[in-house]
Each structure stands twice: as structure tokens, then as C-alpha cells.
VOBA-384866 format. One line per field, with one value per residue (C-alpha): residue in three letters; z negated, x negated, y negated; residue number from 1. Coordinates in Angstrom, 2 decimals, m for minus. Example, Ala and Ser with C-alpha at 12.3 -4.5 7.8 and 13.67 -1.06 7.14 Angstrom:
<nodes>
r <- [ALA,SER]
Z <- [m7.80,m7.14]
X <- [m12.30,m13.67]
Y <- [4.50,1.06]
k <- [1,2]
</nodes>
This chain:
<nodes>
r <- [MET,ALA,LEU,LEU,ARG,LYS,HIS,ARG,GLU,ASP,ASN,LEU,ILE,GLU,TYR,PHE,GLY,LYS,LYS,GLY,SER,SER,LEU,GLN,PRO,ASN,PRO,LEU,GLN,ALA,ARG,VAL,ILE,ASP,ALA,PHE,LEU,LYS,PRO,GLN,TYR,ARG,LEU,LEU,GLY,MET,THR,GLY,ALA,ASN,GLN,ILE,GLY,LYS,THR,THR,LEU,GLY,ALA,ILE,ILE,ALA,HIS,VAL,THR,MET,PHE,GLY,LYS,LEU,PRO,TRP,ASP,ASP,THR,ASP,LEU,SER,TYR,LEU,PHE,PRO,HIS,ASN,LYS,PRO,ARG,LYS,VAL,ARG,TYR,VAL,GLY,GLN,ASP,TRP,ARG,ALA,HIS,ILE,GLU,ALA,VAL,VAL,ILE,PRO,GLU,LEU,ARG,LYS,TRP,TRP,PRO,LYS,SER,ARG,LEU,VAL,LYS,THR,VAL,GLY,ASN,GLY,THR,ILE,LYS,ASP,THR,SER,TRP,THR,ASP,VAL,LYS,THR,GLY,SER,SER,ILE,GLN,VAL,MET,SER,ASN,PHE,GLN,ASP,SER,ASP,VAL,HIS,GLU,GLY,ALA,ARG,PHE,ASP,LEU,VAL,ILE,PHE,ASP,GLU,PRO,PRO,THR,ARG,ASP,ILE,TRP,ILE,ALA,ASN,SER,ARG,GLY,LEU,ILE,ALA,ARG,LYS,GLY,ARG,ALA,LEU,PHE,CYS,MET,THR,LEU,LEU,LYS,GLU,ALA,TRP,ILE,HIS,THR,ASP,ILE,VAL,LYS,ARG,MET,LEU,PRO,ASP,GLY,ARG,PRO,ASP,ARG,SER,VAL,PHE,PHE,VAL,ASP,GLY,GLU,GLN,ALA,VAL,ASN,VAL,GLY,TYR,GLY,ILE,THR,GLN,GLU,GLY,SER,ASP,ASN,PHE,TYR,SER,ASP,CYS,ASN,GLU,THR,GLU,ARG,GLN,ALA,ARG,PHE,PHE,GLY,LYS,PRO,ALA,TYR,LEU,ALA,GLY,LEU,VAL,CYS,LYS,PHE,PHE,ASP,ARG,HIS,THR,HIS,VAL,VAL,ASP,ARG,PHE,PRO,ILE,PRO,THR,ASP,TRP,PRO,VAL,ASP,ILE,ALA,ILE,ASP,ILE,HIS,PRO,ARG,LYS,GLU,GLN,ALA,VAL,LEU,PHE,VAL,ALA,THR,ASP,GLN,ARG,ASP,GLU,ARG,TYR,ALA,CYS,PHE,GLU,ILE,TRP,GLU,HIS,GLY,ASP,GLY,PRO,GLN,THR,ALA,ASP,ARG,ILE,ILE,ARG,ILE,VAL,GLN,ARG,TYR,ALA,LEU,ARG,VAL,ASN,ARG,ILE,ILE,ILE,ASP,PRO,LEU,ALA,LYS,GLY,ASP,ALA,ASN,ASN,GLU,HIS,THR,THR,TYR,ASP,LYS,ILE,GLU,MET,VAL,LEU,ALA,ARG,HIS,GLY,TYR,VAL,LEU,GLU,THR,ALA,THR,LYS,ASP,LYS,SER,SER,GLY,ILE,ILE,GLU,ILE,ASN,ASN,HIS,LEU,LYS,GLY,PRO,ASN,ASN,LYS,PRO,SER,LEU,PHE,PHE,PHE,HIS,ASP,MET,VAL,LYS,THR,ILE,LYS,GLN,LEU,GLU,GLY,TRP,MET,TYR,ASP,LYS,ASP,THR,GLN,VAL,PRO,ALA,LYS,VAL,GLU,ASP,ASP,MET,PRO,GLU,ASN,LEU,TYR,ARG,LEU,MET,LEU,LEU,GLY,THR,GLU,TYR,VAL,PRO,PRO,GLU,GLU,ASP,TYR,ASP,GLU,ALA,ASP,ASP,TYR,GLY,ASP,ALA,GLN,PRO,ASP,ALA,VAL,THR,GLY,TYR]
Z <- [m0.10,m0.31,2.08,4.27,2.36,3.47,6.52,6.97,5.44,7.76,11.40,10.68,14.57,14.30,12.45,13.79,15.34,14.99,13.83,10.31,9.23,6.89,8.79,11.96,13.56,12.60,15.41,16.98,17.18,18.58,21.73,22.53,22.83,24.65,26.94,26.86,28.36,31.71,34.64,35.99,32.98,33.53,31.03,27.22,23.80,20.30,18.91,16.34,12.05,10.20,8.67,11.49,12.14,15.47,14.94,13.89,17.41,19.58,17.46,18.57,21.97,22.54,21.14,22.98,25.84,25.56,24.30,27.46,25.49,23.10,19.51,17.58,20.07,22.77,25.61,28.38,30.10,32.85,35.04,34.06,35.46,39.12,38.18,36.47,35.98,32.00,31.05,29.76,27.14,26.28,23.28,22.10,19.53,18.28,15.36,15.51,11.05,10.49,12.95,14.70,11.88,8.83,11.10,13.95,13.15,10.12,11.54,15.16,12.25,10.10,13.21,15.09,13.33,11.53,13.44,16.83,18.06,18.51,19.22,18.40,19.27,18.32,19.80,17.58,15.36,14.13,13.62,16.16,19.63,21.80,21.64,23.89,23.60,23.39,24.59,27.60,27.73,27.36,25.51,24.15,24.68,21.15,23.09,21.51,22.27,21.43,23.71,27.32,29.79,31.86,30.35,30.19,34.23,36.25,34.63,35.68,32.50,32.34,29.64,28.40,24.77,23.16,19.39,18.69,21.25,23.95,26.02,29.62,30.87,29.14,29.83,33.63,33.51,31.98,34.62,37.28,35.40,36.08,39.90,40.18,38.29,37.94,34.89,32.21,29.56,25.98,24.00,20.13,18.50,16.16,18.79,16.88,19.26,23.38,24.15,28.10,27.22,26.71,29.64,32.42,30.16,27.98,30.23,34.06,36.72,40.15,42.94,44.24,40.54,40.34,36.11,36.77,35.21,34.53,32.08,28.55,25.11,21.87,19.41,15.45,12.00,9.50,7.47,9.93,8.53,5.49,3.96,7.07,6.40,2.81,0.99,m0.03,m3.03,m0.90,1.52,m0.77,m2.59,1.08,1.71,m1.56,m0.75,2.33,3.42,6.12,8.57,7.73,7.42,10.67,12.43,9.88,8.83,10.93,14.07,15.46,17.07,17.23,20.22,20.41,16.94,19.16,22.10,21.82,22.56,20.50,21.59,25.00,26.14,29.73,29.07,27.19,29.09,32.42,35.03,38.28,40.90,41.14,43.70,41.06,41.23,42.74,39.60,37.83,37.07,38.23,36.15,38.22,36.79,38.48,36.97,39.37,39.73,42.16,42.28,42.68,43.02,42.67,39.29,39.92,37.50,38.40,35.21,35.89,33.13,33.09,31.41,28.13,28.39,28.42,30.73,34.08,36.33,39.21,40.82,41.03,43.16,43.33,46.34,48.07,48.64,48.01,46.61,49.90,50.71,47.00,47.60,50.66,49.27,46.47,49.21,51.14,47.85,46.78,50.74,51.08,47.74,47.73,43.89,42.49,41.06,37.32,36.56,37.87,35.58,36.38,33.69,33.44,34.61,38.07,37.57,36.85,37.31,37.14,39.47,42.07,44.10,46.34,42.95,42.95,41.28,44.29,47.26,45.74,43.97,47.46,49.04,46.84,46.22,50.10,49.44,46.80,43.27,41.49,39.15,35.43,34.01,31.12,27.33,26.07,23.06,23.63,20.01,19.90,23.14,21.82,19.58,21.85,23.74,21.03,20.31,23.15,23.60,20.16,20.30,16.96,15.23,17.92,21.13,23.55,25.95,28.37,31.46,33.86,37.55,38.66,40.95,38.48,38.81,37.48,36.01,33.28,33.86,31.81,29.43,28.28,28.40,26.68,23.44,21.62,21.53,17.62,17.29,18.12,16.82,19.91,22.66,25.48,28.34,30.90,32.80,31.16,34.04,34.18,30.34,30.40,32.57,30.92,27.37,29.19,30.80,27.49,26.14,27.84,26.22,29.32,28.91,32.05,32.79,35.32,38.66,38.83,35.49,36.59,39.39,37.23,34.53,37.45,38.73,35.32,36.40,39.96,41.34,41.49,44.70,46.70,45.75,49.32,49.22,46.66,48.24,44.87]
X <- [m0.03,m2.86,m4.56,m1.07,m0.26,m4.63,m3.89,m0.91,m2.70,m5.60,m3.82,m0.39,0.36,0.62,3.86,5.42,8.52,8.31,10.65,11.14,9.23,10.39,8.09,9.71,10.44,13.00,15.73,14.14,11.10,12.86,14.70,11.40,8.98,12.76,12.07,8.78,8.86,10.82,8.30,11.29,10.19,6.88,7.59,8.29,9.23,10.43,10.56,12.73,12.11,8.78,7.41,9.89,7.09,5.95,2.11,2.21,4.92,1.59,m1.19,1.20,1.62,m1.93,m3.04,m0.53,m1.77,m5.93,m4.56,m2.16,0.48,3.06,0.95,3.67,5.73,3.10,5.07,2.87,2.93,0.94,3.59,3.98,0.31,m0.42,m4.17,m5.90,m8.76,m9.40,m6.49,m7.27,m5.68,m5.84,m5.04,m4.87,m4.22,m4.01,m6.79,m10.81,m10.54,m6.61,m4.85,m7.48,m9.87,m6.97,m3.79,m5.02,m8.10,m6.91,m3.10,m5.43,m7.81,m4.91,m2.70,m6.11,m5.88,m9.72,m8.92,m10.59,m13.41,m13.42,m16.85,m15.99,m17.67,m17.53,m18.08,m20.28,m17.82,m15.89,m15.78,m14.01,m12.66,m13.81,m12.80,m13.38,m11.76,m14.31,m11.57,m10.63,m12.86,m9.01,m10.31,m8.86,m9.98,m8.94,m9.29,m8.47,m5.60,m7.69,m10.53,m10.37,m8.13,m10.86,m12.92,m9.31,m9.25,m11.07,m10.67,m8.10,m5.54,m2.71,m1.41,m1.28,m0.01,0.31,0.83,2.30,3.11,0.28,m0.51,1.04,m3.03,m3.07,m0.63,m1.50,m4.73,m3.55,m0.13,m3.60,m5.70,m2.04,m1.70,m4.37,m3.83,0.58,m0.12,3.20,2.66,4.04,5.01,5.29,5.96,8.55,8.82,7.59,6.69,6.13,9.21,8.70,7.98,12.06,12.92,10.16,9.62,13.26,15.04,13.77,15.14,14.91,13.87,17.52,18.68,19.82,18.32,15.03,15.97,12.56,12.40,13.34,12.93,14.54,15.37,15.78,16.88,14.08,16.73,15.72,12.93,13.67,13.27,10.56,8.04,9.50,11.67,15.19,13.11,10.45,13.06,14.87,12.07,10.40,14.15,13.92,10.67,11.78,13.68,17.53,15.55,12.30,15.00,16.55,13.60,11.21,14.02,16.48,13.92,16.29,13.31,14.76,15.35,17.33,19.58,22.45,23.08,27.46,27.01,24.54,25.79,25.07,22.36,21.26,20.84,24.08,27.08,25.09,25.16,25.12,27.66,30.67,33.82,36.41,39.37,42.88,45.12,42.44,44.25,42.14,42.49,40.88,40.28,39.51,36.94,37.64,34.99,35.57,31.76,30.25,30.46,33.69,33.46,36.41,35.55,37.40,37.46,39.07,40.30,40.49,42.48,40.49,40.54,36.75,36.15,33.62,33.52,32.87,33.44,32.97,32.87,31.09,30.74,32.00,35.01,39.37,41.58,43.22,39.36,38.89,41.71,41.66,38.15,39.76,42.77,39.83,37.63,41.60,42.51,38.69,38.15,41.76,42.20,45.65,46.31,47.43,47.27,45.32,45.02,43.27,41.64,44.85,42.83,43.46,47.46,46.07,48.35,51.85,53.20,50.81,52.18,48.79,46.37,44.13,46.44,49.19,47.02,45.71,48.87,50.47,47.71,48.16,52.09,51.91,50.70,52.48,50.85,51.20,49.04,49.00,47.91,45.14,44.56,41.88,41.62,38.18,37.23,39.10,38.51,34.67,35.60,37.11,34.42,31.39,34.14,34.20,30.69,29.28,32.67,34.60,32.11,29.54,30.40,31.39,34.15,32.63,30.62,29.61,28.54,24.16,24.70,27.04,24.54,25.90,28.23,25.42,22.44,25.14,25.99,22.63,21.80,25.37,24.31,25.75,24.91,22.36,24.84,27.78,27.50,30.24,29.65,27.29,29.32,26.38,26.24,29.22,31.66,31.50,31.86,34.85,36.42,35.20,37.00,40.11,41.10,39.78,42.42,44.71,44.73,45.81,45.86,46.00,49.22,49.66,51.19,54.23,55.14,54.60,57.25,59.42,59.90,59.79,63.00,64.56,64.97,66.00,63.18,60.28,58.26,55.39,52.77,51.05,47.66,47.82,51.32,52.31]
Y <- [0.34,m2.23,m2.03,m2.36,m5.74,m6.33,m5.61,m8.37,m10.84,m10.66,m10.19,m12.13,m12.40,m8.46,m8.88,m12.44,m10.86,m7.24,m4.57,m4.61,m7.05,m9.61,m12.52,m13.34,m16.96,m18.83,m20.16,m22.88,m21.10,m18.07,m19.58,m20.91,m18.08,m15.72,m18.79,m18.77,m15.10,m16.37,m17.78,m20.08,m22.50,m24.38,m26.97,m25.75,m27.75,m27.38,m31.18,m32.31,m32.89,m32.68,m29.00,m27.10,m24.68,m26.52,m26.73,m22.75,m22.21,m23.56,m21.00,m18.54,m19.72,m19.98,m16.56,m15.04,m16.45,m15.44,m11.55,m11.48,m9.36,m10.08,m8.55,m7.82,m5.32,m4.70,m6.92,m7.14,m10.29,m10.38,m11.36,m14.63,m15.65,m15.46,m14.07,m11.97,m14.26,m14.72,m17.16,m21.05,m22.67,m26.04,m27.29,m31.17,m32.62,m36.23,m36.90,m35.31,m35.07,m36.08,m33.64,m31.33,m30.40,m31.34,m28.92,m27.06,m26.26,m24.01,m22.95,m21.54,m19.70,m18.55,m16.47,m15.03,m11.25,m10.54,m7.79,m8.98,m10.61,m14.19,m16.24,m19.85,m23.09,m26.57,m30.07,m32.10,m33.69,m30.94,m26.87,m24.60,m27.13,m23.72,m20.11,m17.51,m13.61,m10.92,m8.05,m10.32,m13.47,m15.77,m19.07,m21.97,m25.54,m27.87,m31.72,m34.90,m37.85,m40.22,m39.20,m40.87,m39.39,m38.59,m36.82,m34.41,m34.64,m31.48,m28.11,m25.44,m24.30,m21.54,m23.73,m26.75,m27.03,m31.03,m30.90,m34.20,m36.35,m37.80,m40.81,m40.35,m40.95,m37.87,m35.76,m36.78,m35.60,m32.42,m32.07,m31.88,m29.19,m27.11,m27.08,m24.32,m21.94,m22.67,m23.34,m24.51,m26.75,m26.89,m29.85,m29.42,m32.51,m35.39,m37.78,m40.60,m42.95,m42.22,m42.57,m41.74,m38.70,m38.49,m39.24,m38.31,m34.38,m33.47,m35.26,m34.80,m35.08,m33.50,m35.75,m35.36,m36.31,m33.09,m31.64,m30.00,m26.86,m25.71,m27.68,m25.76,m27.89,m26.99,m29.71,m29.44,m30.68,m29.82,m27.11,m24.29,m23.75,m23.62,m19.84,m19.32,m21.62,m24.07,m23.97,m25.48,m26.83,m28.62,m30.23,m31.42,m32.91,m34.76,m36.49,m37.94,m39.46,m40.76,m44.10,m43.45,m43.94,m42.11,m39.54,m39.73,m39.72,m37.15,m34.99,m35.04,m35.15,m37.93,m41.06,m44.63,m44.69,m41.63,m42.27,m44.21,m41.62,m41.00,m37.26,m36.33,m31.90,m32.48,m29.70,m28.94,m25.30,m25.11,m26.65,m26.92,m24.46,m22.79,m23.93,m21.17,m21.45,m23.30,m20.97,m22.00,m21.30,m22.73,m26.95,m29.17,m33.02,m36.08,m39.45,m42.55,m46.12,m48.33,m51.07,m55.16,m54.83,m51.34,m47.63,m46.00,m43.25,m40.08,m36.87,m33.73,m31.43,m27.71,m25.90,m21.74,m19.28,m19.48,m23.17,m23.93,m26.72,m27.60,m31.46,m29.56,m32.73,m36.40,m39.22,m42.07,m44.48,m47.71,m48.41,m49.77,m47.82,m46.67,m44.69,m43.53,m41.75,m40.57,m39.39,m37.67,m36.20,m34.13,m33.31,m31.23,m30.36,m28.89,m26.80,m25.65,m27.12,m27.06,m30.47,m31.08,m34.49,m38.02,m40.91,m44.59,m47.23,m49.35,m52.42,m50.63,m52.47,m55.66,m58.40,m57.18,m59.93,m58.24,m55.89,m54.79,m53.80,m50.83,m48.86,m49.14,m49.20,m45.97,m44.59,m45.66,m43.23,m39.62,m39.66,m39.34,m35.71,m35.48,m36.41,m39.23,m41.36,m42.02,m44.43,m43.06,m43.50,m46.50,m44.66,m44.14,m43.42,m40.19,m39.26,m39.31,m37.48,m34.89,m34.20,m33.68,m31.08,m29.70,m30.02,m27.67,m25.67,m24.12,m21.37,m23.38,m21.90,m24.30,m25.14,m28.06,m27.30,m29.60,m28.28,m28.69,m31.03,m33.96,m35.77,m38.70,m37.88,m35.13,m38.88,m40.87,m38.69,m38.14,m41.65,m43.45,m44.95,m47.15,m50.30,m50.45,m54.04,m54.10,m49.57,m48.85,m47.34,m50.21,m50.68,m49.65,m47.64,m45.51,m45.01,m40.85,m41.17,m42.88,m41.14,m37.57,m38.43,m39.85,m36.26,m34.83,m36.90,m35.07,m31.21,m29.20,m25.72,m22.88,m22.30,m19.87,m21.28,m18.80,m21.09,m24.45,m23.46,m21.85,m24.46,m27.23,m25.30,m25.27,m29.10,m27.99,m29.90,m27.94,m28.26,m25.82,m28.22,m29.48,m27.94,m24.88,m23.57,m22.91]
k <- [1,2,3,4,5,6,7,8,9,10,11,12,13,14,15,16,17,18,19,20,21,22,23,24,25,26,27,28,29,30,31,32,33,34,35,36,37,38,39,40,41,42,43,44,45,46,47,48,49,50,51,52,53,54,55,56,57,58,59,60,61,62,63,64,65,66,67,68,69,70,71,72,73,74,75,76,77,78,79,80,81,82,83,84,85,86,87,88,89,90,91,92,93,94,95,96,97,98,99,100,101,102,103,104,105,106,107,108,109,110,111,112,113,114,115,116,117,118,119,120,121,122,123,124,125,126,127,128,129,130,131,132,133,134,135,136,137,138,139,140,141,142,143,144,145,146,147,148,149,150,151,152,153,154,155,156,157,158,159,160,161,162,163,164,165,166,167,168,169,170,171,172,173,174,175,176,177,178,179,180,181,182,183,184,185,186,187,188,189,190,191,192,193,194,195,196,197,198,199,200,201,202,203,204,205,206,207,208,209,210,211,212,213,214,215,216,217,218,219,220,221,222,223,224,225,226,227,228,229,230,231,232,233,234,235,236,237,238,239,240,241,242,243,244,245,246,247,248,249,250,251,252,253,254,255,256,257,258,259,260,261,262,263,264,265,266,267,268,269,270,271,272,273,274,275,276,277,278,279,280,281,282,283,284,285,286,287,288,289,290,291,292,293,294,295,296,297,298,299,300,301,302,303,304,305,306,307,308,309,310,311,312,313,314,315,316,317,318,319,320,321,322,323,324,325,326,327,328,329,330,331,332,333,334,335,336,337,338,339,340,341,342,343,344,345,346,347,348,349,350,351,352,353,354,355,356,357,358,359,360,361,362,363,364,365,366,367,368,369,370,371,372,373,374,375,376,377,378,379,380,381,382,383,384,385,386,387,388,389,390,391,392,393,394,395,396,397,398,399,400,401,402,403,404,405,406,407,408,409,410,411,412,413,414,415,416,417,418,419,420,421,422,423,424,425,426,427,428,429,430,431,432,433,434,435,436,437,438,439,440,441,442,443,444,445,446,447,448,449,450,451,452,453,454,455,456,457,458,459,460,461,462,463,464,465,466,467,468,469,470]
</nodes>
């Protein structure tokens, strides 16, 4: 028993996640490790509060990359690399002594199995900045974010790990080093600064505006690591020591520039899905947000048999009322959508004495196709609550999803913020979110088409749907 305990103490990484072992990754670490095993993810990260196991995650992934396997279950990782050469890892920390020597190097040592030979060399400033695995020839090079970016240029790597946020110059220098080997990057950080990382990395977009689905990030509060790497008592003491601003960033992992997000539960990996044909029996609600000087915003949301909702089509084009209505009809007819309700911003009615408002013009076109135009609600507060309720879902099972090519909707939803002075949602880039909250307040439930027809027939006014034939 004593020998087994000694072996475990000297070779922790062999028990990390091993079936039956008490040494398990916390939920956030487990998600990132699972994503790391999927080669489609090129940029990965774990962000959030202090003391949630970010440096531990970086050290473990650095080591398993060198080993070419998961030590706790012998999963072969050769499929992750496009070559058979020794693998190269670069590990970028902050200050040489206060961070790298005091935090990073000890964590690398802690997780390196003592049963495995390794050669280490210092850099003249601190020890153990270069690691070479004797068995595979793979290596780790430890560098500092405070070095000149030119020093980071020129090398080729399979993996670059950033422990805390790098400057943009350091990121670009290291990113170049990933090209030749089709390498990957792992960010383990509390985002107290370097806000560019949120927009350029975490929320990265493809050139056509779609979310880059090769990016995988998780974010969490300190509580996620209680029972794994820290105690509840220690967490409570840390909470007491922080003021409210510090708690948001260091305890809850929310830097100042993200604290005002309106749709706080939106997560690309959970809520963005591949496009599929909308079944012709799903009811589809449509919301219109009209503007006199910019693009008109129209959002389509379908509801399935489980009452899960899918934002499935969007219109973002210049045009007047009739042109906007024609575009709606073209989408409805092309995809044989079963239209449920069509709503519009109340401001579209404009002057009650004007018989030719935008509302009237859109209503006229829709009426020719058998559709009724309704005025939307302005209860934004309730609508926001409803969006977040659907994003999180009962028992953390979401019921609102977005097709991956809903470019404008996803971008605006991710960037929708509360005004820091008024504490109300900012009236900037909020067109699709406005449509979305109004659609959520409709409370649409799936009803089979034949029941729609029967209900109308009970009142003596059953009419076949102009598109679907129901």
C-alpha cells in the first residue's frame, strides 16, 4: 500500500482521470481535454476566475503532447499530429520570476512522472526553461510574454500554451510558428486585460462572418474547482478578501468589459448548430425591425415538437416596406415554411393619421399571401429574461439554437451589452436581439398542422395555408 501511494505521489499524471481514481479533472478541465482530443479544434482555452485549475490544465496538456498519449488510459494521440517527428511545445508565461519560476515551472514539475526520464536546461535567468523527453525526443520551451516579440519568431511548434493573456504581438509571433506543423494553441487565462483576445480569439469569426467553429473555449467561476484543487473554506476566504469589482473578475471570471453582457448564457459550442431543412410542420414566427436609414432586420424562428426553438433565417438588407415583405415571402415559399405569426416593431406604424406607413405597406403585401401582420410587444425586460431562460433551459438543457450561418444575429447577440451608465441594453447593434426577444415573448408551442386546421374549422373560417397547403 505504501509503495502504491508513493508511486501515485511521484506519477500524478498517470492517475489524472484514470477510471476509479480520486484524482479527476474538474468539469471545465474535462471539457477542454475532450475538445483537445478532437483535431477539428485549433484554438482552445479555459478562461475565468482565479484558482480554477488553468495552469494545471496547461501543464498536463503540454506533457501529454510530448508523450503522444494520455498516461491515465494509454489513448494514442498520434492522430492529432500530421508528422512522426518529436513534438515541440512552447509554453508562454508572464514575468520570469513572479509567474514562470513561482507558478509555471513548479506545475510542470508536479505533473511530470518521476518514472520518466527528462532533461532540463535553464536560460541563464531561471532553471528548467527547456525540457526534453528522453523517450520521444519531444520538448517544451518556456518563454515569457515580457520578452520582445522578435525573440518568439522563427520556430515551429505543434502546440503553444499561453498561461495568462499574451500581448497581440506575442500571439502573432507564435501563431506564425504553428503554420508549418498545423499546430494548435491553448489559452489558460483570467481575462483581466488584453481585451482583444475576446474579440479576435474567443469570438473569432470566419471571413464570411460565420463563427469559427475550430475555436473551443470554456469559462467558469471559482466554485467549479471546489473539491478538485481547492476547498470551500479557501474559496470563501478569497471571496471575503475581494471587493465587488475584484470578485467579478477574480472569483466569477468576468472582466469589466464582459460584465455587462445581456445574453450571458449564450455559448457557441452549445447554441450554434449546423443548418438542416426546417420540417414543413414546424411553426415559424417572423419578427421585423424597420429602420429608415439602415438595413432592415428580419428574423425567423422555428419551433419543433419539443418546443425547442431554432433561429433559422435572417434578412439584413436595405429596402422599403414592400421590398422587405417580398423578401419574407420569397423565403417562406422557397423553403415551404409553415408561418405561425408575423410581428413588427410598433414604431413602424408611425403617425396614426398616415394611411401609408411602413406598417401599412408591409401589411398589404403580406395580406395578398394570406398572412396577418401583428404589432410586437415592447416589454424588453421580460423578453431578455425569456431569452436567457431558453439559452440556459430547465435543468441546464437549452431550448434555443441558432443556425451557424445566422451571421448578423449571432454577432449582435454576442455583443449585446448593458449601457454602463444607464444599466439598460445599449441601443447599438441590437436589431436582431430586439427581434429575438419579441419572438420569445410569443410563447409559441408546437401544434400539429391538422389541429390548426380543425380549430379554424370549428369557427367556420378554415383556410388552407398559402404555402404548405394545410
